[in-house]
NULO-999921 format. One line per 8 residues: number of its first residue (from 1); their letters; for each residue x, y, z of N, C-alpha, C. Coordinates in pm, 1 decimal, padded with zeros to 6 digits. Layout:
% NULO-999921
NUM) A) X,Y,Z,X,Y,Z,X,Y,Z  ...
//
This chain:
% NULO-999921
1) XXXXXXXX) 17214.4,28949.2,17380.6,17289.4,29017.1,17278.3,17402.1,29096.0,17343.6  17518.2,29092.0,17284.7,17628.8,29168.4,17339.3,17622.1,29312.0,17288.8  17701.8,29399.0,17346.7,17699.2,29539.5,17304.8,17752.6,29554.5,17162.7  17844.6,29467.1,17123.6,17896.1,29470.8,16987.0,17786.2,29441.6,16885.6  17709.9,29336.8,16910.6,17601.3,29300.8,16820.5,17494.4,29409.0,16818.2  17468.9,29469.2,16934.1,17366.9,29573.2,16943.8,17404.1,29694.6,16859.9  17530.4,29737.2,16867.5,17572.7,29854.1,16789.6,17575.4,29821.9,16640.6  17608.6,29697.8,16604.0,17608.1,29658.8,16462.8,17467.3,29662.4,16405.7
9) XXXXXXXX) 17371.5,29615.9,16482.4,17234.5,29615.8,16431.3,17181.6,29758.2,16417.7  17224.8,29848.5,16507.2,17183.7,29988.9,16495.1,17245.5,30052.4,16371.1  17371.5,30019.0,16343.3,17438.6,30072.9,16225.8,17369.3,30026.5,16097.7  17327.3,29901.1,16094.7,17257.6,29850.0,15977.3,17125.1,29921.4,15957.3  17056.6,29948.8,16065.2,16925.0,30011.2,16055.8,16934.4,30156.8,16011.9  17044.8,30224.4,16047.1,17056.7,30366.0,16012.3,17146.0,30389.3,15891.1  17193.8,30283.2,15827.5,17280.9,30298.8,15710.9,17200.6,30358.4,15595.7  17263.0,30446.9,15518.9,17191.4,30504.8,15405.1,17158.6,30396.9,15302.6
17) XXXXXXXX) 17048.0,30410.7,15238.8,17002.5,30307.1,15146.2,17022.8,30350.8,15001.5  17143.4,30386.2,14966.3,17174.7,30429.4,14829.3,17148.1,30318.4,14727.5  17190.0,30194.5,14753.6,17161.0,30090.9,14654.7,17011.4,30069.9,14636.2  16933.6,30084.0,14741.2,16789.3,30065.6,14729.2,16728.5,30173.9,14641.7  16776.3,30297.9,14655.4,16721.2,30404.7,14573.2,16764.4,30388.9,14427.6  16882.6,30331.4,14404.9,16925.0,30304.8,14267.4,16840.3,30194.4,14206.5  16803.6,30095.5,14287.3,16715.2,29989.7,14239.7,16577.9,30045.9,14206.9  16533.1,30141.0,14283.8,16398.8,30194.7,14270.7,16383.8,30279.0,14143.8
25) XXXXXXXX) 16490.1,30342.8,14097.3,16482.1,30429.2,13979.5,16434.9,30353.6,13855.6  16490.5,30237.8,13820.3,16438.8,30165.2,13703.8,16295.7,30118.7,13725.3  16261.4,30082.8,13847.7,16124.9,30039.5,13875.2,16027.7,30154.3,13850.1  16064.2,30275.3,13889.0,15977.6,30390.5,13865.1,15965.2,30417.6,13716.2  16074.6,30401.9,13643.5,16072.6,30425.0,13499.7,15985.0,30321.4,13430.1  15997.6,30196.4,13469.6,15915.7,30093.1,13406.3,15768.8,30109.4,13445.9  15744.7,30153.6,13568.4,15606.6,30178.5,13611.0,15545.8,30292.3,13529.9  15624.4,30395.5,13503.8,15575.0,30506.9,13423.1,15545.7,30459.7,13281.9
33) XXXXXXXX) 15631.7,30376.0,13228.3,15609.8,30321.5,13093.7,15484.8,30236.8,13087.6  15463.2,30155.6,13190.1,15342.2,30073.1,13193.8,15217.9,30159.5,13206.8  15229.3,30265.6,13285.2,15116.1,30355.5,13304.3,15078.7,30422.7,13172.7  15179.2,30465.3,13096.5,15153.6,30527.8,12966.5,15090.3,30426.3,12873.3  15138.9,30303.8,12876.9,15082.5,30198.5,12792.7,14935.7,30174.4,12825.0  14903.2,30174.4,12952.4,14763.0,30155.3,12992.7,14677.2,30272.4,12946.7  14733.7,30392.7,12953.1,14658.4,30510.7,12909.9,14629.4,30504.9,12760.6  14725.6,30458.9,12684.3,14705.2,30447.7,12540.2,14596.1,30346.4,12510.0
41) XXXXXXXX) 14600.2,30231.2,12577.5,14498.7,30129.2,12554.1,14360.9,30178.8,12597.9  14355.2,30249.8,12707.9,14227.5,30303.7,12755.3,14173.9,30406.1,12656.1  14260.9,30492.6,12607.2,14219.4,30592.0,12509.1,14170.7,30528.0,12381.1  14238.4,30423.4,12336.9,14196.1,30352.7,12216.3,14060.1,30287.4,12237.5  14039.2,30228.4,12354.2,13911.5,30162.8,12382.4,13798.0,30264.2,12386.2  13822.2,30379.5,12445.4,13719.6,30484.0,12451.2,13688.8,30534.4,12310.6  13792.5,30552.4,12229.9,13772.7,30598.7,12092.7,13692.7,30499.8,12010.0  13724.7,30372.4,12022.7,13651.9,30268.6,11948.7,13508.0,30261.0,11996.8
49) XXXXXXXX) 13488.8,30270.7,12127.7,13352.7,30266.5,12182.6,13270.4,30385.2,12135.3  13331.7,30502.2,12132.2,13261.1,30621.0,12084.4,13224.5,30607.0,11937.8  13315.1,30555.4,11858.4,13287.3,30535.7,11716.3,13173.8,30435.0,11697.2  13170.1,30332.7,11779.2,13063.8,30232.8,11769.1,12928.2,30293.8,11804.0  12925.9,30379.3,11905.0,12800.0,30444.7,11943.6,12752.0,30537.3,11832.1  12841.9,30614.0,11775.8,12805.1,30705.3,11666.4,12753.4,30625.4,11547.3  12821.7,30517.2,11512.6,12778.1,30433.8,11400.3,12639.8,30375.3,11427.1  12615.9,30329.8,11549.6,12485.1,30272.8,11583.6,12375.8,30379.4,11574.8
57) XXXXXXXX) 12404.0,30499.7,11620.7,12304.7,30607.8,11613.2,12275.6,30645.9,11468.3  12378.2,30654.4,11385.6,12356.8,30686.6,11244.3,12278.1,30577.2,11174.1  12309.2,30452.7,11205.6,12237.6,30340.0,11145.6,12091.7,30341.3,11188.3  12067.0,30368.7,11316.5,11929.2,30371.5,11366.2,11851.7,30485.7,11302.3  11917.8,30594.5,11274.8,11851.7,30709.3,11211.7,11807.9,30676.4,11069.8  11892.9,30603.4,10996.3,11860.1,30564.0,10859.9,11745.8,30465.2,10857.9  11746.7,30372.1,10951.8,11643.7,30267.1,10960.5,11509.8,30325.0,11004.9  11512.9,30421.6,11092.7,11392.7,30470.4,11159.5,11315.8,30563.0,11078.9
//
């Protein structure tokens, strides 16, 4: 490798990554949106499961 190529590769390695951080911002936003979506689905599943347990207990009480 010549000294020219060596200094160019060092410049590339130490160059600020502004475009990469701009790319990362939408990814973080979409990840946050997906995370909220998962939380809503998890909350709905827990709520439905709790309602099913309560209904089963009430039904068993009437039968028993």
